[in-house]
Backbone as a ProteinNet text record, in pm:
[ID]
protein_1_A
[PRIMARY]
XXXXXXXXXXXXXXXXXXXXXXXXXXXXXXXXXXXXXXXXXXXXXXXXXXXXXXXXXXXXXXXXXXXXXXXXXXXXXXXXXXXXXXXXXXXXXXXXXXXXXXXXXXXXXXXXXXXXXXXXXXXXXXXXXXXXXXXXXXXXXXXXXXXXXXXXXXXXXXXXXXXXXXXXXXXXXXXXXXXXXXXXXXXXXXXXXXXXXXXXXXXXXXXXXXXXXXXXXXXXXXXXXXXXXXXXXXXXXXXXXXXXXXXXXXXXXXXXXXXXXXXXXXXXX
[TERTIARY]
783.9	807.6	676.5	684.1	572.5	590.8	512.6	533.9	512.2	407.8	379.7	495	544.8	656.5	780.8	808.1	922.4	913.2	796.5	779.3	793.7	731.8	739.6	882.2	955.7	1093.4	1186	1145.6	1228.4	1193.8	1088.3	1051.3	1108.7	1170.7	1243.1	1154.3	1091.5	1031.4	885	817.1	672	621.6	699.5	651.7	743.3	819.2	904.6	1040.6	1098.7	1233.7	1238	1336.3	1355	1458.1	1443	1542.2	1665.5	1657.3	1768.4	1807.2	1884.9	1913.9	1987.6	2052.5	2122.9	2025.3	1901.5	1800.8	1716.7	1722.6	1649	1555.1	1459	1370.7	1240.8	1208.5	1083.2	968.5	1001.5	902.7	973.8	898.4	953.8	918.6	989.1	970.9	934.4	818.3	778.8	783.5	844.5	857.8	786	786.8	695.2	767	740	791.8	676.7	657.2	564.7	645.4	619.6	703.7	691.7	807.5	812.2	819.5	813.1	824.5	936.3	1023.9	1033.6	1082.8	1144.6	1189.4	1222.8	1235.4	1276	1417.5	1503.3	1640.4	1639.7	1555.2	1543.8	1484.8	1387.3	1331.2	1440.2	1531.3	1635.3	1729.4	1758.8	1842.1	1770.9	1639.6	1562	1569.9	1552.4	1553.8	1691.9	1795.9	1930.8	1949.8	1898.3	1906.4	1826.4	1711.2	1630.9	1705.1	1774.9	1855.1	1965.4	2032.9	2139.5	2083.5	1962.2	1899.5	1838.8	1837.4	1777.6	1632.6	1556.2	1413.7	1351	1236.6	1179.8	1087.1	1022.8	945.9	913.3	878.7	858.9	734.4	653	540.5	574.7	557.1	577.5	440	417.8	285.8	280.4	181.4	152	71.8	122.3	51.6	-89	-177.6	-316.7	-361.8	-449.8	-488.9	-571.8	-642.1	-727.4	-702	-586.9	-551.3	-624.4	-740.8	-835.3	-790.2	-697.7	-650.9	-529.2	-479.3	-353.5	-374.7	-281.9	-282.2	-217.8	-206.7	-161.8	-26.8	70.5	202.7	198.4	132.8	124.1	32.8	-69.9	-152.9	-66.5	13.5	103.3	200.8	256	352.6	289.2	167.2	96.5	74.1	25.9	-5.6	119.4	227.5	353.1	412.5	403.3	454.8	380.6	248.7	170.9	208.2	228.6	270.3	408.3	490.1	623.4	616.7	496.4	478.4	495.1	484.6	500.2	387.1	425.1	329.1	349.7	258.8	267.5	403.8	455.6	586.1	695	696.2	796.5	783.1	658.1	632.9	687.1	648.3	688.1	837.2	896.2	1041.6	1112.7	1061.5	1123.1	1097.8	978.4	950.8	1046.4	1067	1156.4	1299.2	1344.6	1480.7	1497.4	1395.1	1400.1	1401.3	1311.5	1301.6	1425.3	1491.4	1612.8	1734.4	1735.1	1852.5	1852.1	1733.6	1727.2	1660.7	1688.9	1635.4	1493.7	1452.4	1320.8	1208.4	1095.8	979.2	920.5	864.9	805	655.7	575.6	431.5	388.1	286.7	227	119.7	128.2	23.1	-35.8	-167.4	-232.1	-382.2	-451.1	-595.5	-665.8	-793.2	-864.7	-875.7	-877.8	-884.2	-776	-654.9	-543.6	-570	-614.5	-642.6	-750.5	-856.8	-968.3	-925.2	-850.3	-807.4	-713.2	-630.1	-534.2	-600.2	-707.6	-772.9	-711.8	-797.4	-749	-638.1	-658.8	-560.6	-427.6	-431.9	-310.6	-241.7	-320.1	-267	-184.9	-243.5	-173.9	-54	-68.7	41.5	160.2	133.6	242.6	315	240.3	305.9	397.9	347.7	428.9	548.7	526.4	633.8	748.1	714.7	815.8	864.2	833.8	894.6	817.3	694.8	615.1	558.9	531.4	479.1	332.6	275.6	136.4	96.1	-21.9	-72.6	-160.9	-171.4	-256.3	-343.1	-475.3	-569	-661.3	-628.8	-700.8	-845.6	-883.3	-1020.6	-1108.6	-1064.8	-1143.8	-1208.5	-1340.8	-1408.6	-1401.4	-1407	-1403.7	-1503.4	-1622.9	-1730.3	-1708.4	-1615.9	-1598.1	-1478.2	-1412.3	-1292.8	-1325.7	-1435	-1474.1	-1363.5	-1336.6	-1236.1	-1093.3	-1073.5	-938.2	-883.4	-970.6	-925.9	-860.8	-931.7	-885.6	-753.2	-743.3	-620.8	-502.1	-527	-417.4	-368.8	-460.8	-421.6	-347.9	-392.5	-325.2	-180.3	-154	-18.6	56.5	-6.9	54.7	91.9	-1.7	16.7	-65.9	-13.2	-87.2	-167.6	-296.8	-383.9	-389.3	-329.2	-316.9	-444.5	-515.1	-642.7	-621.7	-707.2	-700	-814.6	-779.9	-878.3	-870.6	-985.6	-988.2	-1063.7	-1038.3	-1107.3	-1259	-1307.7	-1452.1	-1521	-1445.2	-1505.4	-1577.2	-1690.7	-1758.5	-1682.7	-1714.2	-1650.8	-1674.5	-1796.2	-1827.8	-1748.2	-1732.7	-1656.7	-1507.6	-1454.9	-1315	-1293.7	-1387.1	-1377.2	-1373.5	-1459.7	-1465.6	-1338.5	-1291.1	-1170.2	-1050.3	-1033.8	-919.3	-925.1	-1044.1	-1058.6	-1012.7	-1024.4	-984.9	-838.9	-773.9	-638.3	-534.9	-424.9	-308.5	-183.7	-71.6	52.6	60.9	-14.8	-29.9	-155.4	-197.8	-313.5	-264.5	-312	-276.2	-380.4	-339.1	-427.8	-408	-513.8	-508.6	-524.4	-426.2	-417.4	-528.2	-588.7	-689.5	-775	-880.8	-961.6	-881	-919.8	-855.8	-758.7	-664.4	-571.5	-428.6	-336.8	-197.1	-138.5	-25.2	52.6	38.1	-80.1	-101	-46.6	20.5	76.8	-32.5	3.1	-91.5	-48.9	-145	-120.3	-127.1	-12.8	-6.9	-37.6	-155.4	-196	-280.4	-367.1	-445.7	-540.9	-593.1	-689.3	-624.7	-501.3	-430.7	-401	-359.6	-330.7	-457.4	-568.6	-694.8	-736.4	-715.6	-753.1	-668.4	-539.7	-453.2	-497.1	-531	-578.9	-709.3	-792.6	-919.1	-893.9	-803	-769.8	-705.4	-624.2	-552.7	-649.5	-769.1	-866.4	-905.3	-891.9	-949.6	-846.3	-717.5	-617.2	-487.6	-414.7	-278.8	-175.6	-219.6	-126.3	-55.8	64.8	128.4	39.6	43	-33	60.9	29.3	104.1	21	86.4	16.1	71.9	-17.7	22.6	-67.6	-32	-96.9	-43.7	53.7	99.1	221.9	284.4	408.6	523.4	614.1	718.9	854.6	857.9	982.2	1020.9	1149.8	1192.6	1111.1	1073.2	994.1	858.7	805.5	679.3	695.4	807.7	832.8	852.1	925.6	951.6	823	731.6	603.5	521.4	550.6	473.5	536.6	654	716.2	619.7	598.1	510.7	362.5	328.1	187.5	152.6	237.9	223.6	345.7	337.1	448.3	524.4	456.4	516.3	475	570.4	542.1	557.8	459.5	462.2	491.4	599.5	637.9	650.1	569.2	568.7	585	480.4	480.4	595.5	626	729.6	865.7	896.2	1024.1	1027.4	918	914.7	925.7	861.4	872.1	1017.6	1090.6	1231.4	1313.1	1283.9	1354.7	1336.4	1214.8	1188.8	1256.5	1262.8	1317.4	1469.4	1525.5	1667.3	1747.8	1682.7	1754.9	1794.4	1881	1917.5	1985.2	2074.1	2146.2	2052.6	1960.6	1864.4	1771.2	1732.3	1646.1	1714.3	1839.2	1914.3	1928.6	1956.8	1972.3	1840.8	1730.5	1599.3	1568.3	1594.1	1566.6	1648.9	1776.1	1861.9	1816.2	1765	1717.1	1592.2	1505.9	1388.6	1429.2	1523.9	1569.3	1629	1702.1	1763.4	1660.7	1544	1439.8	1363.1	1398.5	1331.5	1377.4	1488.8	1550.7	1541.5
2142.1	2005.1	1926	1805	1711.9	1640.4	1683.3	1634.5	1484.2	1433.6	1289.7	1209.1	1250.6	1179.4	1185.7	1302.4	1318.2	1218.7	1209.7	1121.1	974.4	935.8	796.1	758.1	851.7	822.7	802.7	853	837.4	711.5	643.9	518.3	402.8	308.1	203.9	101.7	8.5	-102.9	-84.8	12.2	15.1	52.6	131.2	182.6	144.2	36.3	-7.2	59.2	80.4	134.2	278.4	310.3	446.1	518	649.1	729.8	754.3	718.8	741.3	608.3	525.5	390.9	391.3	503.6	509.5	526.6	563.7	586	460.2	400.9	277.1	300.5	386.8	424.3	345.2	284.5	209.9	301.2	418.5	520.1	654.9	759.9	895.1	968.6	1078.2	1155.4	1299.7	1342.6	1482.5	1544.3	1661.8	1731.1	1865.1	1935.3	2048	2159	2283	2399.9	2497.6	2543.4	2653.9	2782.1	2857.1	2971.9	3078.2	3116.3	3217.1	3162.6	3028.9	2970.3	2866	2869.7	2974.3	3108.5	3107.6	3229.8	3194	3292.4	3265.8	3209.7	3254.7	3202.5	3054.2	3016.8	2875.1	2794.6	2851.5	2783.9	2749.8	2842.7	2818.4	2706.4	2700.2	2590.6	2456	2454.7	2333	2292.4	2388.9	2359.9	2314.2	2371.2	2324.7	2179.3	2143.2	2003.3	1913.4	1961.4	1884	1864.3	1967.7	1954.7	1852	1853.4	1756.3	1614.6	1601	1468.1	1423.8	1511.7	1483.1	1437.6	1514.7	1483.9	1497.7	1437.2	1426.1	1541	1600.5	1722.4	1785.7	1917	1995.5	2080.9	2085	2178.6	2294.7	2415.6	2537	2588.2	2597.4	2638.6	2788.8	2852.5	2992.4	3000.5	3070.1	3072.9	3131.3	3077.4	3122.6	3114.5	3203.4	3214.3	3096.9	3027.8	2915.9	2794.4	2730.3	2615.4	2488.7	2466.3	2368.2	2223.2	2193	2054.6	2025.1	2127.5	2113.2	2091	2013.1	1989.2	2102	2087.8	2197.9	2258.3	2175.9	2229.7	2317.8	2272.2	2353.6	2475.3	2462.6	2579.7	2687.2	2646.3	2741.4	2801.2	2717	2765.3	2867.5	2840.5	2934.7	3067.3	3061.9	3184.1	3264.4	3195.7	3264.9	3329.1	3259.3	3316	3444.2	3443.9	3565.2	3676.4	3640.5	3741.2	3796.4	3712.6	3758.3	3850.3	3865.6	3961.3	3904.3	3770.4	3710.4	3755.9	3797	3843	3764.3	3785.3	3713.3	3731.8	3854.2	3878.9	3793.5	3783.7	3699.8	3554.9	3510.5	3372.4	3346.4	3429.1	3403.9	3429.9	3519.1	3536.8	3407.7	3340.9	3215.3	3105.6	3102.6	3004.1	3022.3	3145.5	3173.4	3131.7	3166.9	3131.3	2979.7	2911.2	2766.1	2697.1	2736.3	2671.2	2697.3	2810.1	2842.5	2765	2733.1	2673.6	2520.8	2460	2315.8	2243.7	2113.6	2033.4	1984.3	1976.3	1919.3	2015.3	1960.9	2044.4	2105.6	2223.7	2296.7	2312.9	2285.1	2302.1	2408.5	2487.1	2579.9	2506.2	2512.7	2457.8	2572.8	2579	2684	2666.5	2754.4	2743.1	2836	2805.4	2871.8	3022.5	3068.3	3211.9	3286.5	3231.4	3294.4	3295.5	3183	3172.6	3272.5	3279.2	3368.7	3515.2	3549.5	3688.1	3733	3641.1	3674.2	3678	3601	3586.5	3469.6	3387.3	3264.1	3287.4	3383.4	3406.6	3452.1	3545.4	3597.5	3490.2	3410.6	3300.4	3205.4	3159.5	3064.3	3128.8	3252.5	3321.6	3339.4	3369.8	3388.9	3258.9	3149.2	3020.3	2986.9	3000.8	2968.3	3062	3191	3289.5	3264.8	3210.1	3189.4	3045.2	2966.5	2834.4	2720.7	2745.4	2636.6	2547.8	2422.2	2325.3	2290.9	2335.3	2303.8	2355.8	2313.6	2363.6	2259.6	2273.7	2189.4	2282.6	2268.8	2351.2	2255.4	2220.3	2111.7	2142.6	2271	2302.8	2344.4	2315.7	2351.8	2226.3	2212.7	2095.6	2096.1	1978.9	1959.2	2049.1	2059.7	2132.4	2282.9	2333.5	2478.4	2532.8	2448.9	2494.5	2600.3	2584.9	2683.4	2711.5	2840.5	2881.7	2851.1	2805.2	2768.8	2657	2565.8	2461	2523.6	2617.9	2680.5	2752.9	2831.6	2909.4	2819	2709.9	2617.3	2549.8	2513.6	2452.2	2552.2	2677.1	2779.9	2798.9	2783.3	2800.2	2667.1	2559.8	2425.7	2387.7	2411.4	2376.3	2252.9	2169.8	2052.9	2090	2060.6	2077	1943.3	1937.8	1812	1788.7	1682.6	1652.4	1560.8	1579.4	1500.2	1400.2	1275.3	1170.7	1134	1111.4	1075.6	944.8	877.3	749.9	763.7	885.8	905.4	926.8	941.7	958.5	831	846.7	732.8	687.1	569.5	519.4	615.4	663.8	754	883.8	934.2	1058.7	1036.9	924.8	893.6	891.3	832.7	825.6	966.8	1053.6	1190.6	1268.6	1255.5	1327.8	1281.2	1152.1	1098.4	1136	1143.1	1179.9	1323.3	1407.8	1547.2	1571.4	1470.9	1490.3	1507.6	1569.7	1576.9	1581.7	1540.4	1535.2	1407.8	1404.9	1286.7	1305	1200.6	1205.5	1200.9	1293.9	1301.9	1221.8	1108.5	1022.6	1053.4	1096.1	1129.8	1000.5	970.3	837.7	807.4	911.4	886.4	1010.5	996.7	1111.8	1204	1332.2	1424	1518	1569.8	1672.3	1618.1	1697.9	1657.4	1645.5	1572.5	1571.6	1448.2	1387	1267	1145.8	1055.8	936.9	850.9	787.7	705	558.8	471.8	328.3	282.3	244.1	205.3	56.5	20.9	-118.4	-148.1	-247.9	-295.6	-189.1	-103.7	-2.5	96.7	137.8	229.9	162.1	35.9	-37.6	-54	-84.2	-99.6	31.3	141.2	271	304.4	276.3	299.9	213.3	88.3	0.6	52.6	107.5	165.5	283.4	370.7	485.9	441	337.7	289.6	242.6	202.1	157.3	268.6	393.5	504.6	596.1	563.7	649.9	573.9	614.9	562.8	668.2	779.8	878.6	821.5	869	826.6	859.9	773.3	793.7	835.8	948.4	995.7	971.2	931.6	912.4	1010.4	1084.5	1181.9	1179.3	1258.1	1271.3	1164.3	1199.6	1113.2	1029.9	1041.8	967.7	1041	964.9	1031.8	963.5	832	757.6	681.3	646	566.5	439.2	373.4	250.3	275.5	396	429.1	423.2	475	471.2	328.1	248.8	109.8	29	55.2	-15.9	15	128.2	171	128.3	64.8	18.6	-72.4	-40.1	-121.3	-95.4	-5	24.7	168.1	262.6	402.2	439.9	549.7	596.3	710.9	786.6	902.5	902.2	924.5	943.9	1091.8	1147.3	1289.3	1303.5	1374.4	1395.7	1545.5	1596.3	1739.4	1770.8	1746	1782.9	1718.8	1593.8	1522.5	1590.2	1638.2	1706.2	1840.1	1913	2040.7	2018.3	1912.3	1877.4	1849.5	1780.5	1752.7	1881.3	1973.7	2103.5	2173.9	2173.4	2243.5	2175	2043	1968.8	1956.2	1942.8	1907.8	2003.9	2103.7	2202.7	2151.6	2228.8	2200	2063.8	2028.7	1902.2	1782.4	1788.2	1679.9	1669.7	1785.9	1790	1724.3	1760.2	1705	1552.5	1507.1	1362.8	1290.7	1345.7	1285.7	1280.2	1389.8	1396.6	1294.5	1281.5	1186.1	1041.9	1014.2	878.6	848.4	948.3	930.4	907.9	988.3	976.4	837.8	784.7	653.3	541.8	563.9	460.8	448.4	526.1	515.2	393.1	336.8	231.1	95.1
1289.6	1332.8	1329	1280.8	1294.3	1427.2	1528.4	1664.1	1674.7	1611.6	1618.7	1561	1446.1	1383.6	1471.6	1528.7	1619.1	1734.6	1796.2	1911.2	1870.8	1762.1	1718.1	1680.6	1626.1	1587.5	1706.9	1823.1	1942.7	2021.6	1982.5	2046.6	1966	2032.6	1959.9	1889.7	1959.6	1884.9	1848.7	1909.1	1899.1	1760.6	1687.7	1559.8	1443.9	1461.2	1351.6	1354.5	1237.4	1228.2	1276	1357.1	1406	1320.7	1308.7	1236.9	1322.6	1449.6	1541.3	1605	1535.4	1586.4	1719.5	1753	1881.1	1997.9	1967.8	2070.5	2087	2206.3	2233.2	2350.6	2331.4	2440.8	2435.3	2547.3	2557.8	2598.3	2649.8	2683.3	2678.4	2650.9	2646.7	2775.5	2800.6	2923.3	2890.7	2941.7	2931.6	3070.8	3078.8	3206.7	3201.3	3313.6	3334	3409.8	3370	3440.7	3461.3	3584.5	3611	3595.6	3490.9	3458.4	3567.6	3621.6	3726.4	3866.8	3883.3	4016	4018.5	4116.4	4218	4164.9	4046.2	3979.6	3835.9	3750.4	3612.6	3607.5	3698.4	3703	3739.5	3836.9	3873.4	3758.1	3688.8	3571.5	3471.6	3447.8	3348.3	3393.3	3522.9	3572.8	3554.7	3578.5	3554.7	3407.6	3319.4	3175.9	3129.9	3186.2	3152	3193.5	3311.2	3355.2	3261.2	3215.2	3120.7	2989.3	2945.1	2824.2	2840.7	2955.8	2982.3	2988.2	3040.1	3049.9	2918.1	2819.1	2688.6	2704.7	2784.6	2795.7	2657.2	2638.9	2504.8	2468.2	2565.4	2542.7	2676.2	2672.1	2793.6	2778.6	2884.6	2886.6	2979.9	2928.6	3007.3	3048.4	3178.4	3227.6	3248.8	3186.6	3212.4	3341.4	3444.4	3572.7	3561	3644.6	3650.1	3795.6	3835.9	3976.4	4026.2	3937.1	3978.3	3889.5	3905.2	3819.8	3863.2	3806.7	3860.1	3848.6	3759.4	3745.6	3832	3902	3974.8	4123.6	4182.1	4325	4402.3	4536.6	4622.5	4585.3	4548.1	4516.1	4392.3	4287.5	4165.6	4185.5	4267.9	4299.6	4364.3	4462.2	4527	4426.3	4340	4241	4147	4101.6	4015	4086.3	4209.2	4282.1	4315.1	4352.8	4382.6	4257.5	4144.6	4019.2	3983.5	4002.6	3975.4	4073.1	4198.6	4296.6	4262.6	4198.9	4155.8	4034.1	3978.1	3869.2	3729.5	3715.4	3583.5	3491.3	3371.2	3271.3	3142.5	3047.2	2921	2855	2857.6	2792.8	2856.1	2988.7	3056.6	3012	3002.7	2962.2	2821.8	2727.1	2588.6	2565.7	2643.8	2635.7	2675.5	2781.9	2824.6	2721.5	2662	2557.7	2440.4	2399	2286.9	2318.8	2437.8	2479.2	2485.9	2536.8	2551.1	2415.8	2328.6	2197.8	2112.9	2135.7	2060.5	2111.2	2239.6	2303	2299.2	2318.5	2339.9	2222.7	2211.9	2102	2128.1	2254.5	2282.4	2241.5	2194	2161.7	2289.3	2273.2	2385.4	2359.7	2462.1	2455.2	2555.1	2518.1	2613.5	2691.1	2823.1	2908.1	2988.1	2992.5	3069.2	3065.8	3137	3149.1	3050.7	3026	2917.9	2936.9	3060.9	3086.3	3009.5	3008.4	2935.9	2785.9	2732.8	2589.5	2548.7	2626.9	2596.8	2604.5	2709.7	2726.9	2615.4	2569.4	2464.6	2327	2310.6	2180.2	2105.2	2044.1	1982	1880	1792.5	1686.5	1744.4	1839.2	1901.1	1984.4	2053.1	2134.9	2048.6	1940.7	1853.3	1785	1742.4	1674.6	1768.5	1895.2	1991.4	2021.2	2031.3	2054.5	1937.4	1816.1	1698.9	1686.3	1705.3	1690.1	1788	1904.1	2007.9	2017.1	1914.4	1901.9	1963.1	2010.1	2064.6	1955.3	1990.6	1893.7	1916.3	2027	2054.8	2190.3	2236.1	2363.4	2430.8	2563.8	2647.5	2731.1	2718.6	2795.6	2870.5	2994.8	3061.8	3096.7	3102.6	3142.3	3024	2901.9	2783.5	2725.7	2737.3	2680.2	2527.6	2472.6	2327.5	2255.2	2309.9	2241.7	2239.3	2322.3	2335.6	2258.1	2178.8	2106.8	2001	1930.9	1831.1	1730.3	1708.6	1610	1652.3	1774.6	1816.1	1728.4	1681.6	1588.7	1465.5	1406	1282.8	1302.5	1408.6	1430.7	1465.3	1537.1	1566.2	1438.5	1351.3	1224.5	1135.4	1135.1	1055.6	1098.3	1227.1	1280.8	1291.3	1240.9	1247.2	1390.5	1482	1622.4	1655.3	1743	1790.2	1914.1	1909.2	2025.1	2097.9	2215.8	2289.1	2369.7	2336.5	2400.7	2521	2622.6	2744.4	2750.8	2782.5	2809	2956.6	3018.8	3159.9	3180.5	3293.2	3319.4	3334	3354.7	3367.7	3233.8	3125.7	2993.3	2950	2884.9	2825	2700.7	2653.7	2531.7	2414.6	2402.2	2291.5	2302	2423.9	2440.1	2413.5	2459.1	2427.7	2277.2	2205.7	2059.6	1999.2	2046.9	1994.3	2027.5	2150.9	2191.9	2109.9	2098.6	2024.8	1877.3	1821.5	1680.2	1655.7	1757.4	1744.8	1782.4	1838.7	1889.7	1781	1817.6	1729.4	1816.7	1761.3	1838.7	1920.2	2029.2	2112.8	2196.4	2263.7	2352.1	2496.7	2576.4	2718.1	2796.2	2850.7	2928.9	3077.8	3142.2	3284.5	3364.6	3447.8	3508.4	3608.2	3665.8	3769.5	3786.6	3866.7	3903.9	3994.7	3997.7	4090.1	4022.5	4102.3	4055.2	4055.6	4004.9	3998.9	4139.1	4146.3	4269.3	4355	4357	4437.1	4363.2	4437.8	4374.3	4311.4	4200.1	4125.6	4132.2	4155.2	4151.4	4006.3	3952.4	3811	3796.3	3838.6	3833.1	3710.5	3725.7	3612.2	3560.1	3647.9	3602.5	3507.5	3537.4	3447.6	3314.8	3320.5	3197.3	3112.9	3179.1	3106.8	3040.6	3111	3055.7	2932.7	2938	2822.6	2703.7	2730.4	2623.2	2563.4	2649.3	2604.8	2510.5	2548.2	2463.9	2333.1	2340	2221.7	2112.1	2150.6	2051	1954.5	1999	1924.2	1858.2	1870.2	1808.7	1785.6	1683.1	1665.6	1703.3	1763.5	1816.6	1939.6	1970.6	2095.6	2216.2	2316.2	2439.2	2552.1	2614.1	2730.5	2854.9	2964.5	3091	3193.3	3256.5	3356.6	3478.1	3576.8	3707.7	3802.7	3883.2	3991.3	3964.9	3848.3	3823.5	3893.1	3953.4	4030.4	4027.8	4013.6	4031.5	3904.8	3892.3	3776.9	3757.6	3867.2	3854.7	3789.6	3807.9	3741.9	3590.6	3541.2	3397.3	3350.2	3427.6	3386.3	3380.9	3472.7	3472.2	3347.4	3284.4	3167.6	3036	3039.6	2916.1	2840.5	2715	2632.1	2653.3	2744.3	2773.8	2734.3	2772.5	2731.6	2649.2	2578.6	2495.7	2560.9	2647.8	2712.7	2859.1	2947.9	3089.9	3121.7	3191.9	3225.7	3374.2	3408	3547.5	3571.2	3662.9	3690.5	3837.5	3915.7	4057.8	4134.5	4102.7	4178.2	4164.7	4045.4	4026	4099.6	4095.3	4167.5	4317.8	4365.3	4507.3	4544.7	4457.3	4483.2	4483.9	4392.6	4390	4524.7	4576.1	4701.9	4821.1	4816.9	4930.7	4926.3	4804.1	4791.6	4705.3	4648.6	4569.5	4431.7	4366.4	4227.2	4211.6	4303	4289.1	4301.9	4398.5	4413.6	4294.2	4243.1	4124.8	4005.8	3984.6	3872.1	3885.5	4007	4030.2	4002.3	4050.7	4028.4	3878.6	3809.2	3666.3	3588.9	3622.5	3553.1	3577.3	3697.9	3725.7	3644.2	3624.5	3540.8	3394.4	3348.6	3210.7	3183.4	3280.7	3262	3256.8	3314	3318.7	3188.5	3088.2	2958.3	2881	2915.6	2835.2	2903.2
[MASK]
+++++++++++++++++++++++++++++++++++++++++++++++++++++++++++++++++++++++++++++++++++++++++++++++++++++++++++++++++++++++++++++++++++++++++++++++++++++++++++++++++++++++++++++++++++++++++++++++++++++++++++++++++++++++++++++++++++++++++++++++++++++++++++++++++++++++++++++

């Protein structure tokens, strides 16, 4: 799959004629699963709800003991998943099952420790073999990718780069030049889970990133409600919602989660 083309084709007016005229989305929705939390069975129910909502893409997180970009809820989820005994095989089995069952592209999200321990070539080969389209490694600086570039290109995987508001103009230019698939724009300083004020500063940051790439721009960290997606119409191309949905699962169970997800999906139009 050409991930960039897939994403642009699902957006209605921003990139001209769409291949899917029935789809009139002003923004796309990316969702998140911490594999193994609260259980693999619960993960599958979440993914089934995502399929019903026709989410646009999904990141599956490989648990890690020290997830430095994540807030308290995801830290707990990572640690509990590891305590539940989640291993690489469990992770890739779920990726394979997901990519075989659903239409949305699947991305591997995880920390560099996993990539390093697995080895770059094996890491990329496993993602491709199990139906993944790319990966997100939030704690890997641009300068440290090394041969990971080569192995990702060999497997036709998109390496999703992260831009943050603390990056200098020159660094944003370098990060965007290396990006593929889409660019992940971090809405604010800090970790996931805390609500984000989608005011002028977020809009300015998206405009800043737009100067350096024609890839779709995704905004994440702190998005939670349908109004958050509506505020981003015409400003970002993808809204990323992770912690808020997991919080709803814990507070309201499967039915509340499904309702929340459907309300987010409806806010794309």
